[in-house]
C-alpha positions as MATLAB code, in Angstrom:
seq = 'XXXXXXXXXXXXXXXXXXXXXXXXXXXXXXXXXXXXXXXXXXXXXXXXXXXXXXXXXXXXXXXXXXXXXXXXXXXXXXXXXXXXXXXXXXXXXXXXXXXXXXXXXXXXXXXXXXXXXXXXXXXXXXXXXXXXXXXXXXXXXXXXXXXXXXXXXXXXXXXXXXXXXXXXXXXXXXXXXXXXXXXXXX';
ca = [
     -34.135 -156.539  -14.301;
     -32.518 -155.266  -11.300;
     -32.984 -151.620  -12.951;
     -36.392 -152.089  -13.307;
     -36.851 -153.194   -9.437;
     -35.265 -149.989   -8.054;
     -37.897 -147.271  -10.003;
     -40.864 -149.749   -8.368;
     -39.565 -149.164   -5.073;
     -39.285 -145.747   -5.802;
     -43.043 -145.355   -6.985;
     -44.166 -146.586   -3.411;
     -46.268 -144.560   -0.991;
     -44.597 -141.286    0.715;
     -43.236 -142.723    4.171;
     -45.463 -142.630    7.164;
     -43.366 -140.490    8.868;
     -44.734 -137.428    7.577;
     -48.062 -137.864    8.944;
     -46.711 -138.658   12.342;
     -44.727 -135.202   12.459;
     -47.403 -133.433   11.419;
     -49.869 -134.569   14.520;
     -46.675 -134.153   16.767;
     -46.567 -130.014   15.550;
     -50.625 -129.557   15.396;
     -50.481 -131.178   19.007;
     -47.420 -128.658   20.128;
     -48.964 -125.896   18.518;
     -52.312 -126.556   20.685;
     -50.456 -127.184   23.724;
     -48.849 -123.509   23.716;
     -52.219 -122.114   22.373;
     -53.777 -123.490   25.734;
     -50.680 -122.636   27.984;
     -50.991 -118.997   26.749;
     -54.918 -118.664   27.426;
     -54.054 -120.028   30.605;
     -51.213 -117.431   31.219;
     -53.252 -114.646   30.440;
     -56.194 -115.930   32.614;
     -53.868 -116.132   35.286;
     -52.280 -113.099   35.144;
     -55.043 -110.760   34.125;
     -56.508 -109.250   37.316;
     -59.538 -106.739   37.417;
     -58.719 -103.004   38.740;
     -61.893 -104.180   41.124;
     -59.744 -106.748   42.310;
     -57.346 -103.969   43.393;
     -59.768 -101.515   44.623;
     -60.953 -103.703   46.702;
     -57.680 -104.871   47.987;
     -56.573 -101.261   48.618;
     -60.459 -100.396   50.453;
     -59.452 -103.738   52.955;
     -55.779 -102.064   53.566;
     -57.620  -98.656   54.675;
     -60.235 -100.424   56.685;
     -57.878 -102.589   58.858;
     -55.588  -99.351   59.229;
     -58.648  -97.572   60.587;
     -59.580 -100.808   62.515;
     -56.306 -100.809   64.141;
     -56.172  -97.097   64.830;
     -59.704  -97.241   66.572;
     -58.517  -99.994   68.893;
     -56.030  -98.027   70.181;
     -58.597  -95.718   70.710;
     -60.913  -97.398   72.351;
     -58.616  -99.256   74.771;
     -57.863  -95.765   76.949;
     -54.409  -96.683   77.737;
     -51.664  -93.947   78.471;
     -49.433  -92.816   75.844;
     -45.975  -94.150   75.853;
     -43.088  -92.085   75.280;
     -39.571  -93.342   74.808;
     -36.676  -90.657   75.062;
     -34.012  -91.300   72.430;
     -30.131  -90.332   73.045;
     -29.292  -86.887   71.876;
     -28.388  -86.473   68.036;
     -25.561  -84.198   67.120;
     -24.637  -83.783   63.401;
     -23.256  -81.827   61.046;
     -25.731  -79.680   59.358;
     -25.558  -79.199   55.302;
     -23.540  -76.802   54.245;
     -24.710  -73.595   54.078;
     -22.919  -70.870   55.606;
     -19.891  -72.416   56.732;
     -20.199  -75.041   59.494;
     -23.309  -75.608   61.199;
     -24.250  -78.188   63.760;
     -27.390  -79.754   65.121;
     -28.167  -81.073   68.490;
     -31.200  -82.561   69.130;
     -32.953  -84.370   71.733;
     -35.987  -86.542   70.972;
     -39.069  -88.039   72.512;
     -41.103  -90.626   70.492;
     -45.123  -91.010   71.104;
     -45.828  -94.683   70.413;
     -49.620  -96.393   70.015;
     -49.109  -98.654   72.857;
     -46.913 -100.142   75.621;
     -46.731 -103.405   73.278;
     -44.864 -101.113   70.447;
     -42.202 -100.242   72.920;
     -40.102 -103.796   72.317;
     -40.443 -103.434   68.614;
     -39.163  -99.713   68.823;
     -36.491 -100.837   70.967;
     -35.394 -103.695   69.092;
     -34.887 -101.707   65.968;
     -33.259  -98.859   67.512;
     -29.743  -98.963   65.670;
     -31.598  -98.411   62.220;
     -33.889  -96.178   63.896;
     -30.626  -93.779   65.007;
     -28.835  -94.576   61.449;
     -31.812  -93.161   59.611;
     -32.563  -90.218   61.820;
     -28.923  -89.354   61.606;
     -29.020  -89.459   58.096;
     -32.398  -87.284   57.929;
     -30.951  -84.922   60.319;
     -27.657  -84.277   58.609;
     -29.100  -83.587   55.111;
     -31.071  -80.740   56.380;
     -30.054  -77.145   56.264;
     -30.118  -74.468   58.938;
     -32.365  -72.097   57.258;
     -35.047  -74.845   56.473;
     -35.303  -75.679   60.434;
     -35.207  -72.004   62.116;
     -38.537  -71.485   61.373;
     -41.566  -73.516   63.124;
     -42.792  -75.136   60.533;
     -39.354  -76.447   59.685;
     -39.710  -77.978   62.872;
     -42.746  -79.132   62.595;
     -41.852  -80.707   59.067;
     -38.913  -82.528   60.327;
     -40.883  -84.082   63.049;
     -43.340  -85.821   60.624;
     -40.392  -86.650   58.371;
     -38.968  -88.218   61.410;
     -41.828  -90.308   62.417;
     -42.290  -91.434   58.643;
     -38.376  -92.597   59.216;
     -39.004  -94.403   62.411;
     -41.833  -96.062   60.983;
     -40.578  -97.327   57.987;
     -37.430  -98.603   60.268;
     -40.006 -100.745   61.989;
     -42.860 -101.495   59.335;
     -40.922 -101.425   56.033;
     -42.890 -100.272   53.041;
     -44.462 -103.038   50.947;
     -45.952 -103.449   47.265;
     -49.319 -103.850   46.912;
     -50.993 -105.236   43.527;
     -50.631 -102.395   41.370;
     -47.116 -102.295   42.084;
     -46.993  -99.383   44.248;
     -44.979  -99.094   47.459;
     -47.545  -98.447   50.472;
     -46.230  -97.786   53.911;
     -48.158  -99.652   56.475;
     -49.330  -98.120   59.608;
     -46.064  -97.626   62.406;
     -46.300  -97.553   65.843;
     -45.414  -93.758   66.488;
     -47.658  -91.508   67.174;
     -45.789  -88.236   67.224;
     -42.238  -87.135   67.479;
     -41.451  -84.105   70.059;
     -38.160  -82.334   70.661;
     -37.001  -81.997   73.874;
     -33.820  -80.040   73.116;
     -33.323  -78.373   69.590;
     -29.654  -76.167   69.123;
     -28.435  -75.111   66.375;
     -24.992  -73.761   66.490;
];
């Protein structure tokens, strides 16, 4: 009779654990689906939002430049120490000695400009030493160099930032122009 009891026990209803496991798996799948939908909705940004942000940045820079012009303040000029660098090799060793004056947008910018002077001098020195004498001889070469120096100084003071599209955008800097007070290539 002991043998008869064992088969009867085996024919009982299946264990209740399988229903609990099925419910837990269904709940996890639903939770993961809900998280996926939430992540897609949060990460999705419409192109119009990016365009609006870019337009806002452009409007802010126009407003800043308009405010600077409306103040009627006289320009602020800062003279930098002499730069003497070896030019990129072309026809033997050539040197460039240049003295630069920088026009700033306001007197308030002068403190920020002075605070960043080591970085500014480094960036300008690296830029100057990458040039060839033949690039700098014509007037256009000097004008392009002045624009590049202004961009380097502005980038040193206000580093570029990423916009919503992931593009690097250089904010406006305090340097309005770069003027050469001495320019010698030897």
